[in-house]
N, CA, C and O of each residue as an XYZ file, in Angstrom:
672
protein
N       8.936    -37.468    116.976
C       7.781    -38.251    117.345
C       6.538    -37.366    117.443
O       5.471    -37.733    116.949
N       6.673    -36.239    118.059
C       5.579    -35.302    118.203
C       5.137    -34.783    116.838
O       3.953    -34.540    116.604
N       6.112    -34.617    115.942
C       5.796    -34.164    114.590
C       4.915    -35.178    113.877
O       3.940    -34.799    113.228
N       5.240    -36.455    113.987
C       4.457    -37.514    113.343
C       3.040    -37.561    113.907
O       2.070    -37.721    113.166
N       2.934    -37.420    115.228
C       1.627    -37.434    115.862
C       0.779    -36.259    115.393
O      -0.401    -36.427    115.085
N       1.363    -35.091    115.339
C       0.639    -33.902    114.895
C       0.244    -34.025    113.426
O      -0.847    -33.611    113.032
N       1.139    -34.598    112.618
C       0.833    -34.808    111.203
C      -0.339    -35.779    111.047
O      -1.249    -35.519    110.259
N      -0.330    -36.877    111.774
C      -1.425    -37.849    111.713
C      -2.725    -37.221    112.196
O      -3.790    -37.460    111.627
N      -2.629    -36.414    113.255
C      -3.803    -35.740    113.775
C      -4.354    -34.735    112.765
O      -5.569    -34.598    112.618
N      -3.472    -34.045    112.081
C      -3.890    -33.061    111.076
C      -4.576    -33.735    109.893
O      -5.500    -33.169    109.309
N      -4.137    -34.929    109.537
C      -4.747    -35.670    108.436
C      -6.082    -36.269    108.868
O      -7.041    -36.242    108.097
N      -6.163    -36.800    110.063
C      -7.360    -37.498    110.518
C      -8.457    -36.562    110.990
O      -9.636    -36.899    110.883
N      -8.102    -35.401    111.505
C      -9.088    -34.483    112.048
C     -10.147    -34.049    111.035
O     -11.327    -34.041    111.386
N      -9.795    -33.692    109.808
C     -10.841    -33.329    108.845
C     -11.791    -34.487    108.537
O     -12.980    -34.264    108.304
N     -11.286    -35.700    108.534
C     -12.151    -36.850    108.273
C     -13.180    -37.013    109.380
O     -14.347    -37.288    109.102
N     -12.767    -36.847    110.627
C     -13.697    -36.980    111.740
C     -14.683    -35.818    111.784
O     -15.852    -35.999    112.125
N     -14.210    -34.639    111.441
C     -15.066    -33.458    111.479
C     -16.160    -33.517    110.417
O     -17.261    -33.013    110.639
N     -15.868    -34.131    109.258
C     -16.860    -34.177    108.183
C     -17.734    -35.424    108.231
O     -18.641    -35.577    107.413
N     -17.474    -36.300    109.166
C     -18.268    -37.531    109.256
C     -19.705    -37.197    109.616
O     -19.964    -36.364    110.484
N     -20.642    -37.860    108.936
C     -22.051    -37.629    109.185
C     -22.574    -38.707    110.120
O     -22.022    -39.803    110.223
N     -23.635    -38.361    110.781
C     -24.292    -39.341    111.626
C     -25.058    -40.299    110.732
O     -25.781    -39.878    109.829
N     -24.898    -41.568    110.987
C     -25.611    -42.587    110.224
C     -26.970    -42.794    110.878
O     -27.068    -43.049    112.078
N     -28.022    -42.677    110.059
C     -29.385    -42.840    110.561
C     -29.957    -44.112    109.953
O     -30.072    -44.235    108.734
N     -30.311    -45.049    110.811
C     -30.797    -46.351    110.371
C     -32.270    -46.519    110.711
O     -32.729    -46.076    111.764
N     -33.004    -47.161    109.810
C     -34.414    -47.405    110.052
C     -34.807    -48.808    109.636
O     -34.161    -49.438    108.799
N     -35.880    -49.276    110.243
C     -36.466    -50.546    109.829
C     -37.926    -50.283    109.504
O     -38.535    -49.355    110.036
N     -38.480    -51.111    108.626
C     -39.875    -50.947    108.239
C     -40.506    -52.324    108.078
O     -39.919    -53.222    107.474
N     -41.692    -52.477    108.617
C     -42.437    -53.735    108.514
C     -43.346    -53.640    107.288
O     -44.484    -53.179    107.379
N     -42.834    -54.077    106.157
C     -43.591    -53.969    104.905
C     -44.834    -54.849    104.922
O     -45.834    -54.517    104.285
N     -44.785    -55.963    105.639
C     -45.970    -56.832    105.722
C     -47.114    -56.129    106.439
O     -48.271    -56.259    106.038
N     -46.799    -55.386    107.495
C     -47.842    -54.658    108.224
C     -48.461    -53.597    107.329
O     -49.662    -53.343    107.417
N     -47.677    -52.984    106.484
C     -48.188    -51.972    105.555
C     -49.007    -52.646    104.460
O     -50.109    -52.212    104.125
N     -48.446    -53.704    103.918
C     -49.077    -54.414    102.805
C     -50.475    -54.901    103.173
O     -51.400    -54.808    102.366
N     -50.627    -55.415    104.373
C     -51.912    -56.004    104.767
C     -53.011    -54.973    104.989
O     -54.191    -55.313    104.902
N     -52.655    -53.721    105.274
C     -53.691    -52.715    105.524
C     -53.988    -51.840    104.304
O     -54.841    -50.955    104.366
N     -53.300    -52.084    103.220
C     -53.552    -51.270    102.025
C     -54.837    -51.721    101.341
O     -55.057    -52.921    101.176
N     -55.687    -50.783    100.940
C     -56.932    -51.149    100.246
C     -56.663    -51.871     98.927
O     -57.449    -52.720     98.506
N     -55.555    -51.533     98.284
C     -55.209    -52.194     97.030
C     -54.961    -53.685     97.238
O     -55.264    -54.502     96.368
N     -54.410    -54.030     98.393
C     -54.154    -55.437     98.708
C     -55.468    -56.194     98.843
O     -55.607    -57.302     98.326
N     -56.420    -55.602     99.529
C     -57.732    -56.237     99.694
C     -58.393    -56.441     98.340
O     -58.961    -57.501     98.077
N     -58.320    -55.430     97.480
C     -58.912    -55.545     96.138
C     -58.219    -56.630     95.332
O     -58.874    -57.402     94.632
N     -56.892    -56.692     95.427
C     -56.138    -57.712     94.687
C     -56.471    -59.108     95.199
O     -56.627    -60.041     94.411
N     -56.580    -59.253     96.514
C     -56.909    -60.560     97.079
C     -58.317    -60.983     96.688
O     -58.560    -62.164     96.440
N     -59.244    -60.040     96.628
C     -60.610    -60.339     96.192
C     -60.600    -60.830     94.750
O     -61.257    -61.815     94.414
N     -59.850    -60.136     93.904
C     -59.743    -60.530     92.489
C     -59.114    -61.923     92.369
O     -59.582    -62.742     91.579
N     -58.069    -62.195     93.138
C     -57.436    -63.516     93.104
C     -58.394    -64.606     93.595
O     -58.395    -65.716     93.064
N     -59.194    -64.295     94.590
C     -60.183    -65.254     95.088
C     -61.207    -65.564     94.002
O     -61.583    -66.721     93.809
N     -61.652    -64.538     93.300
C     -62.607    -64.741     92.205
C     -62.009    -65.626     91.112
O     -62.669    -66.534     90.608
N     -60.773    -65.358     90.757
C     -60.088    -66.147     89.724
C     -59.971    -67.601     90.178
O     -60.256    -68.524     89.415
N     -59.552    -67.791     91.416
C     -59.397    -69.147     91.953
C     -60.733    -69.888     91.989
O     -60.795    -71.081     91.691
N     -61.791    -69.181     92.352
C     -63.111    -69.816     92.394
C     -63.565    -70.244     91.008
O     -64.154    -71.313     90.850
N     -63.295    -69.418     90.003
C     -63.665    -69.790     88.632
C     -62.911    -71.037     88.197
O     -63.487    -71.938     87.585
N     -61.634    -71.086     88.512
C     -60.860    -72.282     88.179
C     -61.365    -73.495     88.948
O     -61.418    -74.597     88.403
N     -61.734    -73.301     90.205
C     -62.247    -74.406     91.013
C     -63.570    -74.924     90.448
O     -63.804    -76.132     90.414
N     -64.428    -74.014     90.008
C     -65.703    -74.433     89.406
C     -65.460    -75.243     88.135
O     -66.113    -76.261     87.905
N     -64.536    -74.794     87.332
C     -64.214    -75.534     86.108
C     -63.607    -76.889     86.459
O     -63.905    -77.889     85.807
N     -62.765    -76.927     87.477
C     -62.166    -78.191     87.912
C     -63.256    -79.147     88.403
O     -63.186    -80.347     88.140
N     -64.236    -78.642     89.094
C     -65.348    -79.480     89.553
C     -66.111    -80.068     88.370
O     -66.496    -81.237     88.388
N     -66.327    -79.241     87.336
C     -67.019    -79.752     86.135
C     -66.181    -80.832     85.450
O     -66.717    -81.847     85.006
N     -64.894    -80.619     85.367
C     -64.021    -81.619     84.748
C     -64.035    -82.926     85.548
O     -64.084    -84.014     84.974
N     -63.994    -82.806     86.864
C     -64.022    -84.005     87.707
C     -65.349    -84.755     87.585
O     -65.379    -85.985     87.579
N     -66.435    -84.005     87.487
C     -67.734    -84.646     87.310
C     -67.783    -85.415     85.990
O     -68.279    -86.540     85.938
N     -67.276    -84.813     84.948
C     -67.245    -85.481     83.642
C     -66.349    -86.717     83.695
O     -66.686    -87.764     83.142
N     -65.212    -86.584     84.363
C     -64.294    -87.716     84.510
C     -64.995    -88.856     85.260
O     -64.922    -90.015     84.852
N     -65.669    -88.515     86.351
C     -66.369    -89.536     87.133
C     -67.467    -90.196     86.310
O     -67.683    -91.403     86.414
N     -68.164    -89.405     85.488
C     -69.205    -89.961     84.619
C     -68.592    -90.970     83.644
O     -69.172    -92.026     83.395
N     -67.432    -90.644     83.102
C     -66.767    -91.542     82.146
C     -66.334    -92.837     82.841
O     -66.488    -93.925     82.287
N     -65.799    -92.711     84.042
C     -65.362    -93.893     84.802
C     -66.568    -94.762     85.141
O     -66.514    -95.983     84.993
N     -67.653    -94.142     85.595
C     -68.872    -94.893     85.922
C     -69.406    -95.634     84.703
O     -69.836    -96.783     84.801
N     -69.375    -94.975     83.571
C     -69.850    -95.580     82.325
C     -69.013    -96.814     81.974
O     -69.547    -97.836     81.543
N     -67.704    -96.703     82.164
C     -66.817    -97.842     81.888
C     -67.103    -98.982     82.862
O     -67.129   -100.144     82.456
N     -67.313    -98.674     84.113
C     -67.564    -99.703     85.109
C     -68.917   -100.389     84.906
O     -69.084   -101.554     85.265
N     -69.869    -99.674     84.337
C     -71.193   -100.246     84.118
C     -71.271   -101.104     82.857
O     -72.277   -101.771     82.617
N     -70.229   -101.085     82.071
C     -70.235   -101.910     80.854
C     -70.330   -103.380     81.237
O     -69.788   -103.824     82.249
N     -71.000   -104.072     80.436
C     -71.141   -105.514     80.671
C     -69.802   -106.186     80.426
O     -68.975   -105.722     79.640
N     -69.621   -107.288     81.123
C     -68.386   -108.053     80.983
C     -68.167   -108.548     79.560
O     -67.028   -108.724     79.127
N     -69.250   -108.771     78.840
C     -69.117   -109.323     77.492
C     -69.058   -108.226     76.423
O     -69.223   -108.508     75.237
N     -68.819   -106.963     76.846
C     -68.707   -105.860     75.885
C     -67.486   -106.111     74.996
O     -66.496   -106.704     75.422
N     -67.585   -105.657     73.789
C     -66.488   -105.852     72.840
C     -65.215   -105.180     73.344
O     -65.252   -104.051     73.834
N     -64.092   -105.879     73.222
C     -62.822   -105.336     73.719
C     -62.457   -103.993     73.082
O     -61.887   -103.134     73.755
N     -62.766   -103.799     71.832
C     -62.420   -102.545     71.148
C     -63.166   -101.361     71.774
O     -62.613   -100.269     71.902
N     -64.422   -101.590     72.160
C     -65.215   -100.518     72.784
C     -64.659   -100.213     74.177
O     -64.503    -99.050     74.548
N     -64.363   -101.254     74.935
C     -63.803   -101.081     76.274
C     -62.448   -100.352     76.195
O     -62.161    -99.470     77.003
N     -61.633   -100.733     75.220
C     -60.321   -100.106     75.045
C     -60.463    -98.623     74.679
O     -59.722    -97.778     75.181
N     -61.426    -98.318     73.796
C     -61.650    -96.930     73.398
C     -62.068    -96.094     74.604
O     -61.585    -94.976     74.784
N     -62.964    -96.632     75.428
C     -63.429    -95.916     76.619
C     -62.266    -95.702     77.602
O     -62.142    -94.632     78.198
N     -61.440    -96.698     77.760
C     -60.281    -96.593     78.656
C     -59.317    -95.516     78.150
O     -58.785    -94.728     78.931
N     -59.104    -95.498     76.845
C     -58.218    -94.498     76.240
C     -58.804    -93.089     76.406
O     -58.069    -92.137     76.667
N     -60.113    -92.962     76.255
C     -60.774    -91.668     76.453
C     -60.567    -91.175     77.891
O     -60.314    -89.993     78.124
N     -60.679    -92.086     78.830
C     -60.480    -91.717     80.242
C     -59.044    -91.276     80.480
O     -58.805    -90.283     81.168
N     -58.093    -92.001     79.921
C     -56.678    -91.647     80.066
C     -56.399    -90.283     79.444
O     -55.712    -89.456     80.044
N     -56.925    -90.045     78.256
C     -56.759    -88.751     77.593
C     -57.382    -87.631     78.426
O     -56.826    -86.537     78.529
N     -58.525    -87.915     79.009
C     -59.216    -86.917     79.811
C     -58.413    -86.585     81.078
O     -58.353    -85.432     81.502
N     -57.798    -87.616     81.670
C     -56.940    -87.380     82.836
C     -55.795    -86.432     82.471
O     -55.458    -85.532     83.241
N     -55.209    -86.637     81.309
C     -54.120    -85.775     80.864
C     -54.612    -84.343     80.634
O     -53.902    -83.384     80.935
N     -55.820    -84.204     80.105
C     -56.402    -82.873     79.907
C     -56.613    -82.180     81.256
O     -56.370    -80.981     81.391
N     -57.060    -82.940     82.239
C     -57.272    -82.375     83.576
C     -55.940    -81.923     84.164
O     -55.847    -80.835     84.733
N     -54.906    -82.758     84.026
C     -53.594    -82.393     84.550
C     -53.054    -81.133     83.868
O     -52.490    -80.264     84.531
N     -53.223    -81.034     82.562
C     -52.779    -79.847     81.828
C     -53.562    -78.612     82.290
O     -52.998    -77.529     82.450
N     -54.860    -78.795     82.499
C     -55.686    -77.693     82.976
C     -55.203    -77.202     84.339
O     -55.087    -75.997     84.563
N     -54.923    -78.128     85.240
C     -54.460    -77.764     86.587
C     -53.151    -76.984     86.503
O     -52.992    -75.962     87.172
N     -52.214    -77.462     85.684
C     -50.938    -76.759     85.536
C     -51.139    -75.353     84.973
O     -50.555    -74.393     85.476
N     -51.955    -75.231     83.943
C     -52.217    -73.927     83.341
C     -52.911    -72.989     84.336
O     -52.599    -71.800     84.406
N     -53.846    -73.538     85.095
C     -54.568    -72.732     86.084
C     -53.610    -72.224     87.161
O     -53.662    -71.053     87.535
N     -52.741    -73.096     87.658
C     -51.774    -72.693     88.686
C     -50.839    -71.608     88.156
O     -50.542    -70.643     88.860
N     -50.376    -71.766     86.920
C     -49.501    -70.759     86.322
C     -50.236    -69.433     86.163
O     -49.681    -68.372     86.450
N     -51.477    -69.496     85.708
C     -52.243    -68.276     85.509
C     -52.490    -67.556     86.832
O     -52.355    -66.335     86.904
N     -52.845    -68.288     87.863
C     -53.077    -67.677     89.172
C     -51.785    -67.024     89.685
O     -51.819    -65.921     90.231
N     -50.659    -67.702     89.507
C     -49.369    -67.132     89.939
C     -49.056    -65.855     89.154
O     -48.595    -64.871     89.734
N     -49.301    -65.864     87.850
C     -49.060    -64.669     87.038
C     -50.005    -63.539     87.436
O     -49.598    -62.381     87.525
N     -51.265    -63.884     87.673
C     -52.232    -62.875     88.094
C     -51.817    -62.266     89.438
O     -51.908    -61.055     89.639
N     -51.365    -63.117     90.341
C     -50.925    -62.637     91.654
C     -49.747    -61.684     91.489
O     -49.705    -60.619     92.105
N     -48.798    -62.076     90.657
C     -47.632    -61.223     90.414
C     -48.050    -59.883     89.828
O     -47.584    -58.837     90.280
N     -48.924    -59.902     88.827
C     -49.313    -58.650     88.175
C     -50.168    -57.768     89.084
O     -50.132    -56.544     88.959
N     -50.928    -58.361     89.985
C     -51.750    -57.575     90.897
C     -50.957    -57.036     92.094
O     -51.232    -55.939     92.578
N     -49.989    -57.797     92.562
C     -49.249    -57.401     93.763
C     -48.030    -56.522     93.456
O     -47.610    -55.741     94.310
N     -47.464    -56.635     92.267
C     -46.261    -55.859     91.940
C     -46.482    -54.348     92.063
O     -45.633    -53.667     92.639
N     -47.581    -53.797     91.548
C     -47.772    -52.350     91.708
C     -47.894    -51.915     93.177
O     -47.471    -50.819     93.546
N     -48.471    -52.775     93.994
C     -48.610    -52.462     95.417
C     -47.234    -52.437     96.072
O     -46.921    -51.532     96.846
N     -46.424    -53.427     95.761
C     -45.062    -53.483     96.305
C     -44.253    -52.270     95.842
O     -43.486    -51.704     96.621
N     -44.417    -51.871     94.592
C     -43.702    -50.698     94.086
C     -44.145    -49.430     94.803
O     -43.322    -48.567     95.108
N     -45.435    -49.317     95.070
C     -45.969    -48.150     95.774
C     -45.370    -48.069     97.181
O     -44.996    -46.991     97.642
N     -45.283    -49.207     97.850
C     -44.689    -49.247     99.189
C     -43.211    -48.863     99.112
O     -42.718    -48.093     99.937
N     -42.517    -49.401     98.126
C     -41.084    -49.113     97.963
C     -40.863    -47.624     97.733
O     -39.952    -47.035     98.314
N     -41.684    -47.014     96.894
C     -41.557    -45.583     96.623
C     -41.809    -44.763     97.884
O     -41.121    -43.772     98.131
N     -42.793    -45.175     98.679
C     -43.084    -44.470     99.928
C     -41.918    -44.591    100.907
O     -41.570    -43.624    101.584
N     -41.319    -45.773    100.981
C     -40.166    -45.980    101.863
C     -39.012    -45.091    101.415
O     -38.366    -44.441    102.238
N     -38.754    -45.064    100.101
C     -37.671    -44.221     99.587
C     -37.934    -42.750     99.883
O     -37.017    -42.010    100.239
N     -39.177    -42.331     99.736
C     -39.543    -40.943    100.003
C     -39.330    -40.585    101.471
O     -38.757    -39.539    101.779
N     -39.785    -41.441    102.370
C     -39.592    -41.221    103.805
C     -38.101    -41.214    104.125
O     -37.634    -40.396    104.918
N     -37.359    -42.125    103.508
C     -35.918    -42.189    103.750
C     -35.212    -40.910    103.345
O     -34.358    -40.409    104.076
N     -35.564    -40.380    102.185
C     -34.934    -39.145    101.710
C     -35.359    -37.950    102.563
O     -34.528    -37.130    102.953
N     -36.657    -37.860    102.849
C     -37.174    -36.730    103.628
C     -36.616    -36.713    105.054
O     -36.361    -35.645    105.611
N     -36.431    -37.875    105.630
C     -35.997    -37.955    107.025
C     -34.495    -38.163    107.167
O     -33.988    -38.227    108.287
N     -33.784    -38.267    106.069
C     -32.323    -38.366    106.109
C     -31.782    -39.701    106.582
O     -30.760    -39.748    107.266
N     -32.455    -40.787    106.226
C     -31.958    -42.108    106.620
C     -30.841    -42.539    105.688
O     -30.897    -42.301    104.481
N     -29.828    -43.175    106.256
C     -28.729    -43.730    105.470
C     -29.079    -45.117    104.958
O     -28.673    -45.515    103.866
N     -29.840    -45.843    105.768
C     -30.207    -47.214    105.429
C     -31.553    -47.528    106.044
O     -31.806    -47.223    107.210
N     -32.417    -48.142    105.248
C     -33.696    -48.638    105.759
C     -33.752    -50.114    105.425
O     -33.650    -50.501    104.261
N     -33.911    -50.923    106.432
C     -33.936    -52.382    106.298
C     -35.350    -52.883    106.516
O     -36.058    -52.389    107.394
N     -35.767    -53.863    105.723
C     -37.070    -54.497    105.944
C     -37.027    -55.250    107.268
O     -36.077    -55.973    107.567
N     -38.073    -55.059    108.040
C     -38.162    -55.747    109.327
C     -38.725    -57.139    109.104
O     -39.884    -57.306    108.724
N     -37.898    -58.117    109.343
C     -38.333    -59.509    109.285
C     -37.917    -60.160    110.602
O     -36.734    -60.425    110.816
N     -38.873    -60.414    111.475
C     -38.556    -60.906    112.815
C     -37.662    -62.135    112.843
O     -36.848    -62.291    113.753
N     -37.807    -63.001    111.862
C     -37.000    -64.225    111.870
C     -35.556    -63.975    111.449
O     -34.711    -64.853    111.621
N     -35.252    -62.795    110.898
C     -33.887    -62.506    110.471
C     -33.185    -61.496    111.367
O     -31.959    -61.522    111.479
N     -33.930    -60.615    112.001
C     -33.311    -59.618    112.866
C     -33.230    -60.199    114.278
O     -34.242    -60.570    114.873
N     -32.031    -60.268    114.788
C     -31.824    -60.826    116.107
C     -31.922    -59.761    117.195
O     -32.363    -60.034    118.311
N     -31.503    -58.539    116.850
C     -31.501    -57.471    117.834
C     -31.416    -56.144    117.105
O     -30.707    -56.014    116.108
N     -32.137    -55.173    117.605
C     -31.927    -53.802    117.152
C     -32.232    -52.860    118.293
O     -33.092    -53.123    119.134
N     -31.517    -51.770    118.305
C     -31.691    -50.778    119.359
C     -31.342    -49.419    118.784
O     -31.049    -49.284    117.596
N     -31.378    -48.442    119.625
C     -31.045    -47.097    119.217
C     -29.667    -47.107    118.585
O     -28.776    -47.753    119.137
N     -29.439    -46.466    117.513
C     -30.202    -45.444    116.836
C     -31.091    -45.969    115.716
O     -31.498    -45.187    114.856
N     -31.405    -47.245    115.693
C     -32.303    -47.775    114.667
C     -33.731    -47.402    115.041
O     -34.162    -47.590    116.179
N     -34.460    -46.867    114.054
C     -35.828    -46.433    114.289
C     -36.777    -47.234    113.412
O     -36.472    -47.535    112.259
N     -37.933    -47.575    113.974
C     -38.982    -48.243    113.203
C     -39.779    -47.153    112.486
O     -40.442    -46.341    113.132
N     -39.716    -47.134    111.164
C     -40.377    -46.078    110.392
C     -41.677    -46.555    109.750
O     -42.210    -45.892    108.860
N     -42.182    -47.685    110.190
C     -43.414    -48.233    109.613
C     -44.547    -47.214    109.661
O     -45.274    -47.041    108.683
N     -44.697    -46.542    110.797
C     -45.786    -45.566    110.926
C     -45.584    -44.383    109.988
O     -46.561    -43.824    109.489
N     -44.346    -43.992    109.740
C     -44.072    -42.893    108.802
C     -44.465    -43.272    107.375
O     -45.032    -42.467    106.637
N     -44.152    -44.511    107.003
C     -44.490    -44.979    105.660
C     -46.007    -45.109    105.518
O     -46.568    -44.748    104.484
N     -46.667    -45.624    106.555
C     -48.133    -45.707    106.518
C     -48.733    -44.320    106.339
O     -49.655    -44.133    105.546
N     -48.209    -43.354    107.073
C     -48.718    -41.987    106.955
C     -48.486    -41.444    105.553
O     -49.341    -40.749    105.004
N     -47.344    -41.755    104.976
C     -47.018    -41.299    103.615
C     -48.010    -41.866    102.617
O     -48.353    -41.210    101.634
N     -48.473    -43.092    102.869
C     -49.440    -43.756    101.988
C     -50.884    -43.414    102.355
O     -51.815    -43.848    101.677
N     -51.072    -42.647    103.412
C     -52.419    -42.281    103.837
C     -53.136    -43.392    104.564
O     -54.364    -43.464    104.540
N     -52.378    -44.262    105.214
C     -52.962    -45.393    105.952
C     -52.899    -45.130    107.447
O     -52.089    -44.332    107.917
N     -53.752    -45.801    108.174
C     -53.750    -45.662    109.629
C     -53.141    -46.863    110.283
O     -53.055    -46.921    111.509
């Protein structure tokens, strides 16, 4: 019996001796993202794009309203073919407006993706760098609605990542 115990101890002891301490960290990427100058520039660019689309949408709506007003002002005794043509023009114009809105929404989403992706990559690289330099085994994104509890030895490395990016 003692032999078996000593044998098990001899096998298990090297495993315990070589075990490393696990270092865990959390990082609030949203807090970093919001203070980056690149984010402000990207949001400004997205606002400009959205405003241009909104101005064009306003022009389209004004034209649509003009067409509707013109149809409503037609005399009751107007020829049916003319009234039908005007109605068809309005319907076609509505479809053009809907297509424009869809294209604008897609373009804004693509622009947002292309402007924000490099910022997210920069943050990710900084997190990886801090993780390697500080010897973290795992770094988890801090999302208050998903993390129920954390305590020592988990460390919040948000300030380290901000420093790595040159942010305050």
